[in-house]
C-alpha positions as CSV (number, residue, x, y, z in Angstrom):
1,M,1.9,-29.6,68.5
2,T,1.6,-30.3,72.2
3,T,3.5,-28.2,74.7
4,Y,5.2,-29.6,77.7
5,R,2.5,-27.9,79.9
6,E,-0.3,-29.4,77.9
7,H,1.3,-32.9,78.1
8,A,1.6,-32.5,81.8
9,A,-2.1,-31.8,82.1
10,A,-2.9,-35.0,80.1
11,L,-0.6,-37.0,82.3
12,L,-2.1,-35.6,85.5
13,E,-5.7,-36.2,84.3
14,K,-4.8,-39.8,83.6
15,A,-3.0,-40.3,86.9
16,T,-6.0,-39.0,88.9
17,N,-8.9,-39.9,86.6
18,G,-9.8,-36.3,86.9
19,E,-12.7,-35.4,89.1
20,Q,-13.8,-39.0,89.2
21,G,-10.7,-40.0,91.2
22,I,-8.5,-43.1,91.2
23,V,-8.6,-45.7,93.9
24,A,-5.7,-47.2,95.9
25,G,-6.1,-50.6,94.3
26,D,-5.9,-49.3,90.8
27,P,-2.9,-50.8,88.9
28,L,-2.1,-47.3,87.5
29,Y,-2.0,-45.8,91.0
30,Q,0.2,-48.6,92.2
31,E,2.5,-48.1,89.2
32,I,2.8,-44.3,89.8
33,T,3.5,-44.8,93.5
34,G,6.0,-47.6,92.8
35,G,3.9,-49.9,94.9
36,R,4.8,-48.0,98.1
37,D,1.2,-47.4,99.2
38,Q,0.2,-50.7,100.7
39,G,-2.1,-49.2,103.3
40,P,-0.5,-48.5,106.7
41,H,1.1,-45.2,107.4
42,Y,1.8,-44.0,103.8
43,S,0.9,-40.7,102.2
44,S,1.4,-40.6,98.4
45,C,1.0,-36.9,97.8
46,V,4.7,-36.3,96.7
47,D,4.6,-39.4,94.4
48,L,2.4,-37.5,91.9
49,P,4.7,-34.6,91.2
50,F,7.7,-36.9,91.4
51,W,6.2,-39.2,88.8
52,L,5.1,-36.3,86.6
53,L,8.6,-34.6,86.5
54,R,10.4,-37.9,86.0
55,N,8.4,-38.3,82.8
56,F,10.2,-35.2,81.5
57,R,13.6,-35.3,83.2
58,P,14.3,-39.0,84.0
59,E,18.0,-38.3,83.8
60,A,18.0,-35.6,86.5
61,A,19.7,-36.2,89.7
62,W,16.5,-35.4,91.7
63,A,14.6,-37.9,89.5
64,Q,16.5,-40.9,90.7
65,E,15.0,-43.3,93.2
66,G,16.9,-44.3,96.3
67,P,17.3,-47.6,98.0
68,E,14.3,-49.9,97.9
69,G,12.5,-47.6,95.4
70,N,12.3,-44.6,97.8
71,A,11.0,-41.9,95.4
72,L,11.6,-39.1,97.9
73,V,15.2,-39.5,98.8
74,N,16.6,-37.3,96.0
75,F,13.5,-35.2,95.2
76,W,14.6,-32.5,97.6
77,R,17.4,-31.7,95.1
78,A,14.9,-30.4,92.6
79,P,14.9,-26.5,92.3
80,W,12.4,-25.9,95.1
81,R,12.2,-22.2,96.3
82,A,10.2,-20.0,98.5
83,P,7.0,-18.5,97.0
84,K,7.0,-15.0,95.7
85,P,4.5,-12.6,97.3
86,G,1.1,-13.1,95.6
87,E,2.6,-15.5,93.1
88,V,0.0,-17.0,90.7
89,P,1.0,-20.6,89.7
90,K,1.0,-22.0,86.2
91,L,-0.3,-25.4,85.1
92,G,2.1,-28.1,86.3
93,D,3.6,-26.1,89.2
94,T,3.9,-28.0,92.5
95,W,2.9,-26.4,95.8
96,L,4.1,-27.6,99.2
97,I,1.7,-26.5,101.9
98,W,2.1,-27.0,105.7
99,R,1.3,-25.7,109.1
100,G,4.2,-26.2,111.5
101,N,5.0,-29.9,111.2
102,K,5.0,-32.7,108.6
103,E,1.7,-34.1,109.8
104,R,0.0,-31.1,108.3
105,T,2.1,-31.1,105.1
106,H,0.8,-31.8,101.6
107,A,2.1,-31.5,98.0
108,K,-0.3,-30.7,95.2
109,V,0.2,-30.1,91.5
110,I,-1.7,-27.0,90.3
111,E,-4.0,-26.7,87.3
112,S,-5.1,-23.1,87.9
113,L,-5.6,-20.3,90.4
114,N,-8.0,-17.4,90.0
115,P,-6.3,-14.6,92.1
116,E,-9.5,-12.6,92.1
117,T,-11.8,-15.3,93.6
118,G,-9.2,-17.6,95.2
119,E,-10.6,-20.6,93.3
120,L,-7.8,-23.2,93.1
121,V,-7.9,-26.3,91.0
122,S,-5.2,-29.0,91.6
123,W,-4.4,-32.6,91.1
124,D,-3.7,-34.4,94.4
125,Y,-2.6,-37.8,95.6
126,G,-2.6,-39.0,99.2
127,Q,-6.4,-38.5,99.7
128,G,-7.2,-41.8,101.5
129,W,-6.8,-42.9,105.1
130,I,-3.4,-43.4,106.6
131,D,-4.8,-45.3,109.5
132,P,-4.3,-49.0,108.7
133,D,-7.7,-49.9,110.2
134,K,-9.4,-47.6,107.7
135,W,-7.4,-48.2,104.5
136,F,-9.2,-50.0,101.7
137,P,-8.2,-50.7,98.1
138,G,-11.4,-49.0,97.0
139,D,-10.5,-45.7,98.7
140,I,-10.0,-42.7,96.4
141,E,-6.3,-41.8,96.7
142,G,-6.0,-39.4,93.7
143,I,-8.4,-36.8,92.3
144,K,-8.7,-33.3,90.8
145,K,-9.8,-31.0,93.6
146,H,-11.5,-27.6,93.8
147,Q,-10.6,-25.5,96.8
148,K,-10.6,-21.9,98.0
149,V,-7.4,-20.0,99.1
150,E,-6.9,-16.6,100.5
151,L,-4.0,-14.2,100.2
152,L,-2.5,-13.0,103.5
153,D,-1.1,-9.5,104.0
154,T,2.3,-11.2,103.9
155,G,1.7,-12.1,100.3
156,R,1.4,-15.8,101.0
157,W,-1.5,-18.0,100.0
158,I,-3.4,-19.8,102.8
159,F,-6.0,-22.5,102.9
160,P,-8.7,-21.2,105.4
161,L,-10.9,-24.4,105.4
162,N,-10.5,-28.1,104.7
163,A,-12.9,-30.3,102.8
164,A,-15.1,-30.7,105.8
165,G,-15.4,-26.9,106.3
166,E,-13.2,-27.0,109.3
167,P,-10.3,-24.5,110.0
168,D,-7.2,-25.6,108.0
169,G,-4.6,-22.9,108.2
170,R,-1.9,-24.4,106.0
171,E,0.1,-21.9,104.1
172,L,2.1,-22.2,100.9
173,Q,5.7,-22.7,101.9
174,L,7.6,-24.0,98.8
175,V,7.1,-23.9,95.1
176,L,8.6,-26.1,92.4
177,T,7.6,-24.6,89.0
178,L,7.4,-26.7,85.9
179,D,9.7,-24.3,84.2
180,D,12.3,-24.6,86.9
181,A,12.0,-28.4,87.0
182,L,12.4,-28.7,83.3
183,G,15.1,-26.0,83.0
184,F,13.2,-24.2,80.2
185,D,9.9,-22.6,79.3
186,A,7.2,-25.4,79.6
187,D,5.1,-23.6,77.0
188,Q,7.5,-24.8,74.4
189,Q,6.4,-27.6,72.1
190,M,7.4,-31.1,72.9
191,A,9.8,-31.2,69.9
192,E,12.1,-28.8,71.8
193,E,15.1,-30.1,73.7
194,P,15.3,-29.4,77.5
195,G,17.8,-27.0,78.8
196,D,20.3,-27.3,81.7
197,E,19.2,-28.6,85.0
198,G,18.9,-26.2,88.0
199,V,19.4,-27.6,91.5
200,S,19.1,-25.9,94.9
201,F,19.5,-27.1,98.4
202,W,16.8,-26.6,101.1
203,G,18.5,-28.3,104.0
204,W,16.4,-29.8,106.7
205,L,13.1,-28.6,105.3
206,L,13.4,-30.7,102.2
207,G,16.2,-33.2,102.8
208,G,15.6,-34.5,106.3
209,G,12.4,-32.8,107.3
210,V,9.1,-32.0,105.6
211,L,9.5,-33.3,102.1
212,G,11.5,-36.4,103.1
213,G,9.0,-37.4,105.7
214,L,5.8,-37.1,103.6
215,G,5.9,-40.6,102.3
216,L,7.0,-42.3,105.5
217,A,5.2,-40.4,108.3
218,V,3.3,-42.5,110.9
219,Y,0.2,-40.7,112.1
220,K,-3.5,-41.5,112.2
221,V,-5.3,-38.6,110.5
222,R,-7.3,-38.2,107.4
223,K,-5.1,-37.2,104.4
224,R,-6.4,-34.2,102.5
């Protein structure tokens, strides 16, 4: 039988069309993002983990949409936490990376990380242009990505380069593991019943700052 983690992988492959990518105008992409990405000034990166986890815990307080279909208003109530030094993620875990402000913030769902080589594979939304003059329905907005990360002396993972080979510098700041989100071991088979919900509060960083601003930020940069 399929485990929760295996089912998550199947959902994420469908949501991104794997390494081929899914475009902004795709009905599936628009369904997953709740129709919120209509071009100008919207980054959908948090929509992907939100949609994934709602598939498993639709009754959770953090899975409820706010007014006008805002998917992010309650997601800060999920059990986000600081990363452990040198922590290696499991399939389905969500990473929140940033560098000082929300304009350099991104959420990604991890497939795998090789701690020896730094090879990271993840499923990512929010890959198109935010600039309304450069947004097109045919832009790839979701895709499975291959990146390199490095482990700092502090024990925190950092992205040294972006897709263009330019300095990136974003560090792993917050983790939402699939186990914590579900409230039980995600390697259990789908026939198992979920356990109790765990909720933690991250104040400004999640409620009113970084996470809450990801889908609404207005800035003209290339989303990565």
